[in-house]
C-alpha positions in Angstrom: -136.0 -200.5 -62.7 -134.7 -197.3 -61.1 -131.2 -197.9 -62.7 -132.8 -198.4 -66.2 -134.6 -195.1 -65.8 -131.4 -193.3 -64.9 -129.7 -194.7 -68.0 -132.6 -193.6 -70.1 -132.5 -190.1 -68.7 -128.8 -189.9 -69.2 -129.1 -191.0 -72.8 -132.0 -188.6 -73.5 -129.9 -185.7 -72.0 -126.9 -186.7 -74.2 -129.1 -186.7 -77.4 -130.5 -183.3 -76.5 -127.0 -181.8 -75.8 -125.7 -183.3 -79.0 -128.7 -181.9 -80.9 -128.2 -178.5 -79.4 -124.5 -178.6 -80.3 -125.3 -179.5 -83.9 -127.9 -176.7 -84.2 -125.5 -174.2 -82.6 -122.8 -175.3 -85.1 -125.2 -174.9 -88.0 -126.2 -171.5 -86.8 -122.5 -170.5 -86.4 -121.7 -171.8 -89.9 -124.6 -169.8 -91.4 -123.3 -166.7 -89.6 -119.8 -167.3 -91.1 -121.2 -167.8 -94.5 -123.1 -164.5 -94.4 -120.1 -162.7 -93.0 -118.0 -164.0 -95.8 -120.6 -163.2 -98.5 -121.0 -159.6 -97.2 -117.2 -159.2 -97.1 -117.0 -160.4 -100.8 -119.8 -158.0 -101.8 -118.0 -155.2 -100.0 -114.9 -155.6 -102.1 -116.9 -155.7 -105.4 -118.8 -152.6 -104.3 -115.7 -150.7 -103.2 -113.3 -151.7 -106.1 -113.1 -148.2 -107.7 -112.6 -146.6 -104.3 -109.9 -149.1 -103.5 -108.2 -148.4 -106.8 -108.0 -144.7 -106.0 -106.6 -145.3 -102.6 -104.0 -147.7 -103.8 -102.7 -145.5 -106.6 -102.5 -142.6 -104.2 -100.6 -144.9 -101.8 -98.3 -146.1 -104.5 -97.5 -142.6 -105.6 -97.0 -141.4 -102.0 -94.4 -144.0 -101.6 -92.5 -142.2 -104.4 -92.9 -138.8 -102.7 -96.0 -137.6 -104.6 -98.5 -135.9 -102.3 -101.7 -133.9 -102.6 -101.3 -131.2 -105.4 -98.0 -132.6 -106.6 -97.8 -133.6 -110.3 -96.2 -137.0 -111.2 -95.0 -137.4 -114.8 -92.7 -139.6 -116.9 -89.6 -138.7 -118.8 -89.5 -142.2 -120.2 -92.3 -144.4 -121.3 -93.7 -146.4 -118.4 -92.9 -150.1 -118.2 -94.0 -153.0 -116.0 -93.0 -151.2 -112.9 -96.0 -148.9 -113.3 -98.5 -151.3 -111.7 -102.1 -150.1 -112.3 -105.0 -151.7 -114.0 -104.5 -152.0 -117.8 -102.1 -149.0 -118.2 -100.7 -148.3 -121.7 -97.1 -147.8 -122.7 -97.7 -145.8 -125.8 -98.3 -142.4 -124.1 -96.6 -141.2 -120.9 -99.0 -140.6 -118.0 -99.4 -137.5 -115.9 -101.1 -138.1 -112.5 -102.1 -136.0 -109.5 -104.6 -136.0 -106.7 -106.2 -133.5 -104.3 -108.6 -133.1 -101.5 -111.4 -130.5 -101.2 -112.4 -131.1 -97.6 -110.7 -127.8 -96.5 -111.9 -125.8 -99.5 -112.0 -125.6 -103.3 -109.0 -126.7 -105.5 -107.9 -125.1 -108.8 -106.5 -127.2 -111.6 -104.8 -125.3 -114.4 -104.4 -127.1 -117.7 -102.1 -125.3 -120.1 -103.0 -124.8 -123.8 -101.6 -127.3 -126.4 -98.2 -126.3 -127.7 -96.1 -127.2 -130.7 -96.3 -130.9 -131.1 -97.8 -131.6 -127.7 -101.2 -131.5 -126.1 -103.0 -133.5 -123.4 -106.1 -135.6 -122.9 -107.5 -137.1 -119.8 -110.2 -136.9 -117.1 -110.7 -135.3 -113.7 -112.4 -137.8 -111.4 -113.6 -138.2 -107.9 -112.5 -140.9 -105.5 -115.1 -143.3 -106.9 -113.5 -142.8 -110.4 -116.7 -141.1 -111.6 -115.6 -138.6 -114.3 -116.1 -135.0 -113.5 -114.9 -133.8 -116.9 -112.5 -134.4 -119.7 -109.7 -131.8 -120.1 -107.2 -130.9 -122.8 -107.3 -131.2 -126.6 -110.3 -133.5 -126.8 -111.8 -132.3 -123.5 -113.7 -129.3 -122.2 -111.1 -126.7 -123.1 -110.4 -128.1 -126.6 -106.7 -127.6 -126.2 -107.0 -123.9 -125.4 -106.1 -124.4 -121.7 -108.4 -123.6 -118.8 -108.8 -123.4 -115.1 -111.0 -126.0 -113.5 -112.3 -125.5 -109.9 -113.4 -128.4 -107.7 -115.8 -127.4 -105.0 -116.8 -129.3 -101.8 -120.5 -130.1 -101.5 -122.5 -127.1 -100.3 -119.7 -124.5 -100.9 -121.0 -120.9 -100.9 -117.8 -118.9 -101.0 -116.1 -116.9 -103.8 -115.4 -118.4 -107.2 -112.9 -117.9 -109.9 -114.0 -115.9 -113.0 -113.8 -117.6 -116.4 -113.1 -121.0 -114.8 -115.0 -124.2 -115.3 -116.6 -125.0 -111.9 -117.8 -128.3 -110.5 -119.2 -129.6 -107.2 -117.2 -132.7 -106.3 -119.1 -135.5 -104.6 -116.2 -136.9 -102.6 -113.4 -135.3 -100.5 -110.7 -136.8 -102.7 -110.2 -136.5 -106.4 -107.5 -137.4 -108.9 -106.7 -137.1 -112.6 -104.9 -139.4 -115.1 -103.8 -137.5 -118.1 -102.1 -138.6 -121.3 -99.8 -136.2 -123.3 -100.6 -136.3 -127.0 -97.3 -136.6 -128.9 -96.4 -138.0 -132.3 -94.2 -140.8 -130.9 -92.0 -141.8 -128.0 -88.8 -140.2 -129.4 -86.6 -138.5 -126.8 -87.5 -135.1 -128.4 -91.3 -135.8 -128.0 -90.9 -137.3 -124.5 -89.2 -134.1 -123.5 -92.1 -132.1 -124.9 -94.5 -134.2 -122.9 -92.5 -133.7 -119.7 -92.2 -129.9 -120.2 -95.9 -129.7 -120.8 -96.6 -131.6 -117.6 -94.5 -129.1 -115.7 -97.0 -126.3 -116.7 -99.9 -128.0 -115.0 -100.8 -126.4 -111.7 -102.9 -127.6 -108.7 -103.5 -125.3 -105.7 -106.2 -124.2 -103.2 -108.6 -121.5 -104.5 -107.8 -119.6 -101.4 -104.3 -119.0 -102.8 -105.4 -118.2 -106.4 -104.0 -114.7 -106.2 -100.5 -116.0 -105.4 -100.4 -119.8 -106.1 -97.8 -121.8 -104.4 -95.1 -123.5 -106.5 -96.0 -127.1 -107.4 -93.8 -130.1 -107.0 -93.2 -132.0 -110.3 -91.9 -135.5 -109.7 -90.5 -137.8 -112.4 -91.6 -141.3 -111.5 -90.2 -143.0 -114.7 -88.6 -146.3 -114.0 -89.8 -146.3 -110.4 -91.9 -149.1 -109.0 -95.4 -147.6 -108.5 -97.6 -150.2 -106.8 -101.2 -149.1 -107.7 -103.0 -152.5 -107.7 -105.0 -153.3 -104.5 -103.8 -156.6 -103.2 -107.0 -158.6 -102.5 -106.2 -160.5 -99.3 -107.4 -160.1 -95.7 -105.5 -156.7 -95.5 -107.7 -155.1 -98.1 -110.4 -154.6 -95.4 -108.0 -152.4 -93.5 -107.5 -150.3 -96.6 -111.2 -150.2 -97.1 -111.8 -149.0 -93.5 -109.2 -146.3 -93.9 -110.8 -144.8 -97.0 -114.3 -145.1 -95.6 -113.1 -143.0 -92.6 -111.9 -140.3 -95.0 -114.8 -140.1 -97.3 -118.3 -138.7 -97.6 -121.1 -141.3 -97.3 -123.7 -140.7 -100.0 -127.3 -141.7 -99.6 -127.0 -144.3 -102.3 -124.4 -146.1 -100.2 -126.3 -146.2 -96.9 -127.4 -149.8 -97.3 -123.8 -150.8 -98.1 -122.7 -149.0 -95.0 -125.0 -151.3 -93.1 -123.4 -154.3 -94.7 -119.9 -153.0 -93.8 -121.0 -152.5 -90.2 -121.8 -156.2 -90.1 -118.3 -157.1 -91.1 -116.6 -154.7 -88.6 -116.2 -151.5 -90.7 -118.1 -148.5 -89.3 -117.5 -144.8 -89.9 -116.2 -143.1 -86.8 -115.4 -146.4 -85.1 -112.1 -148.3 -84.5 -111.4 -151.2 -86.8 -110.3 -154.3 -84.8 -111.1 -157.6 -86.5 -110.6 -160.8 -84.5 -108.9 -164.0 -85.9 -112.3 -165.4 -87.1 -112.9 -162.2 -89.1 -109.4 -162.2 -90.6 -109.8 -165.8 -91.7 -113.1 -165.0 -93.4 -111.7 -161.8 -94.9 -108.9 -163.8 -96.6 -111.4 -166.2 -98.3 -113.8 -163.4 -99.2 -111.2 -161.2 -100.8 -110.1 -164.1 -103.0 -113.7 -164.9 -103.9 -114.2 -161.3 -104.9 -111.2 -161.3 -107.2 -112.3 -164.6 -108.8 -115.8 -163.3 -109.3 -114.7 -160.1 -110.9 -112.2 -161.8 -113.3 -114.9 -164.3 -114.4 -117.6 -161.7 -114.7 -115.6 -159.1 -116.5 -114.1 -161.4 -119.1 -116.9 -163.9 -119.7 -120.3 -162.5 -118.7 -120.5 -158.7 -118.3 -119.6 -157.2 -121.6 -121.2 -157.9 -125.0 -119.2 -159.6 -127.7 -118.3 -157.1 -130.4 -118.0 -159.6 -133.3 -120.4 -162.5 -133.8 -118.8 -165.8 -133.0 -115.5 -164.2 -131.7 -114.0 -163.7 -128.3 -113.5 -160.0 -128.3 -115.8 -157.9 -126.1 -116.3 -154.2 -125.3 -114.3 -152.7 -122.6 -117.4 -151.6 -120.8 -121.0 -152.9 -120.9 -123.9 -151.1 -122.5 -125.5 -148.4 -120.4 -122.3 -147.3 -118.7 -121.4 -144.7 -121.3 -125.0 -143.3 -121.0 -124.5 -142.9 -117.2 -121.0 -141.2 -117.6 -119.5 -144.1 -115.7 -121.6 -143.4 -112.7 -123.6 -146.7 -113.0 -126.6 -144.7 -111.6 -129.6 -145.6 -113.6 -133.1 -144.2 -113.0 -134.3 -147.3 -111.2 -131.1 -148.7 -109.6 -127.5 -148.4 -108.8 -125.4 -151.0 -110.7 -122.4 -151.5 -108.3 -122.3 -155.2 -109.3 -121.2 -154.3 -112.8 -119.0 -151.5 -111.6 -116.8 -153.7 -109.5 -115.6 -156.1 -112.3 -115.0 -153.1 -114.6 -112.7 -151.5 -112.1 -110.8 -154.7 -111.6 -109.8 -154.1 -115.2 -109.5 -150.3 -115.5 -108.0 -147.5 -113.5 -109.6 -144.5 -115.2 -113.0 -143.4 -116.4 -113.7 -140.9 -119.2 -116.5 -138.5 -119.8 -116.7 -138.9 -123.6 -115.6 -142.4 -124.3 -114.8 -143.3 -127.9 -113.9 -139.8 -129.2 -110.1 -140.3 -128.7 -109.7 -143.9 -127.9 -111.6 -147.2 -128.1 -110.6 -150.5 -126.5 -111.7 -154.1 -126.8 -110.8 -157.1 -124.6 -110.1 -160.8 -125.0 -109.1 -163.4 -122.4 -109.9 -166.5 -124.4 -108.6 -168.2 -127.5 -110.8 -169.1 -130.4 -111.7 -172.5 -128.7 -113.1 -170.6 -125.6 -110.3 -171.5 -123.2 -108.4 -169.0 -120.9 -105.1 -167.7 -122.4 -102.3 -169.6 -120.8 -98.8 -168.2 -120.5 -97.1 -171.5 -121.2 -98.9 -171.9 -124.6 -98.1 -170.3 -128.0 -100.6 -168.1 -129.8 -100.9 -165.9 -132.8 -103.3 -163.0 -133.7 -103.7 -161.8 -137.3 -104.6 -158.1 -137.4 -106.3 -157.5 -140.7 -105.1 -154.7 -143.0 -106.4 -151.1 -143.0 -107.2 -150.8 -139.3 -109.7 -147.9 -139.1 -107.7 -145.4 -137.0 -106.6 -141.8 -137.4 -103.5 -142.3 -135.3 -102.4 -145.9 -134.5 -103.4 -149.2 -133.0 -101.8 -151.1 -130.1 -102.1 -154.5 -128.4 -101.0 -155.2 -124.9 -100.7 -158.3 -122.7 -101.8 -158.1 -119.1 -101.6 -160.6 -116.2 -105.1 -162.0 -115.6 -105.1 -161.7 -111.8 -103.6 -158.2 -111.4 -104.9 -156.8 -114.7 -101.6 -155.0 -115.0 -98.3 -155.5 -116.9 -96.7 -158.9 -116.4 -93.9 -158.2 -113.9 -90.2 -158.3 -114.9 -91.0 -158.2 -118.6 -89.2 -155.6 -120.8 -91.9 -155.8 -123.4 -95.7 -155.9 -122.9 -97.1 -154.5 -126.1 -96.7 -153.8 -129.8 -98.2 -151.0 -131.8 -98.5 -150.0 -135.5 -95.9 -147.2 -135.1 -93.2 -149.9 -134.6 -91.3 -151.6 -137.4 -93.5 -154.6 -137.5 -93.3 -157.3 -140.2 -96.4 -157.4 -142.5 -97.9 -160.2 -144.4 -98.3 -160.1 -148.2 -102.0 -159.1 -147.9 -101.1 -156.1 -145.6 -102.2 -157.9 -142.4 -99.9 -158.2 -139.4 -99.4 -161.4 -137.3 -98.6 -160.9 -133.6 -97.2 -163.8 -131.6 -97.5 -164.6 -127.9 -95.5 -167.2 -125.9 -92.5 -167.9 -123.8 -90.1 -167.5 -126.8 -90.3 -165.6 -130.1 -90.7 -167.4 -133.4 -87.4 -167.2 -135.3 -87.3 -163.9 -137.2 -90.5 -162.6 -135.6 -89.0 -160.9 -132.5 -90.5 -157.5 -133.4 -94.0 -159.0 -133.7 -93.8 -161.0 -130.5 -95.0 -160.3 -126.9 -93.6 -162.5 -124.2 -95.8 -164.4 -121.7 -95.0 -166.2 -118.4 -95.3 -169.9 -117.6 -98.1 -170.9 -115.2 -99.7 -167.5 -115.5 -102.9 -166.6 -117.4 -103.1 -163.4 -119.4 -105.5 -161.3 -121.4 -105.3 -158.7 -124.2 -106.5 -155.2 -124.9 -106.6 -154.0 -128.4 -106.6 -150.2 -128.5 -107.8 -147.9 -131.4 -106.3 -144.4 -131.1 -108.4 -142.0 -133.1 -111.0 -144.6 -134.0 -112.8 -144.3 -137.3 -116.3 -145.3 -138.4 -115.2 -148.8 -139.3 -114.5 -149.6 -135.6 -118.1 -149.2 -134.7 -120.2 -150.1 -137.8 -118.8 -153.7 -138.2 -117.1 -153.1 -141.6 -113.8 -154.1 -140.0 -113.3 -157.0 -137.6 -110.4 -158.2 -135.6 -109.5 -161.9 -135.7 -109.5 -164.2 -132.7 -106.3 -165.1 -131.0 -105.5 -168.8 -131.9 -103.3 -171.4 -130.3 -100.3 -172.3 -132.6 -96.9 -173.9 -132.6 -93.6 -172.3 -133.4 
């Protein structure tokens, strides 16, 4: 009898231990799930900040530092890796920091055959103001002064002055030229060399700026979303101001090992969860941006607005009276690298990642897009192919876009058919954009100088359709 009792107690103890182990495993699994979820949310929240950091990192690798001006003597190609860049206007980029005092940005007046348009932004890519021909100075040139928060010192007479909400800021500008001829590209480069960036404290005798031609150089400006992106996130968090609207997010970051003023030392468990979370964030942003976030512009067609309703009204701040919409902001900045204060005045873009049958665009398939005649633009239209995952140019491709300034073949009714696939249809090389096998892609259609017909529905772009050739 005593022996049976011992066996019973041993069995009961085993069940309790096993049950405790199961409960402990479930608790640990729940903790991992929440860690991973928070890490995924962190990337979505921080996407515009990560974009800023990576483009700064990519340009620093080419020798471009604070207050230097990067420009292009040749039109950028696939080596310029940022989110949805264009290759119809050469970029001019620079970045600065106001932590040690105000910064002056001098934009020169438009000259013969060349002007500039673009936006001064903070590190969250919130637009501070548009500059240049269709910006604040209306092509007359001006000085723009960026102040740190709470600055009470001397200012610059007759300058446009702004309080910058972050320590870091940057600008992405586009020279306005008639075409990409060598003569006009030289005008754009010469114009870029007249831009100045310097501390306000040196305004009486500004230091000489460095002007760095990055044409044809590999500029890696796309954040790579793997476990290492959390190291990048920690580094920029350590640099930047924490605004009140982000305090809850800082609490979430603390729970995944990122805390301002503290060392970042993830263990192997965290690194493993980071890797899965970063991929989840990318997958979520791709699906959300292309299929759920933005409204369809044409009824029954797969073209959507570049940005969702409400963003323009908030000047790309995503700060509404009752809430802060970081969930929409993240997917948008998967797809774009620059904001604009007055969107639609100079350019207007629409996006499509699906064929007319609602399936993702596949690089191994053949497609065609018929652009109806009389596109309502003052300047020109362009269509560009981007890799779905990076949202940048497809790598190692010499051609990623076509535009109406090129010698494209037109149909009898005045429309233009553009082809997409691994090989060009015979005789249609000018109207063809190459794709890559086993790689999905999406399109941006750009209207430069959009007219009323772009917005009132009187002109509609066709869907891209699968075809054979």
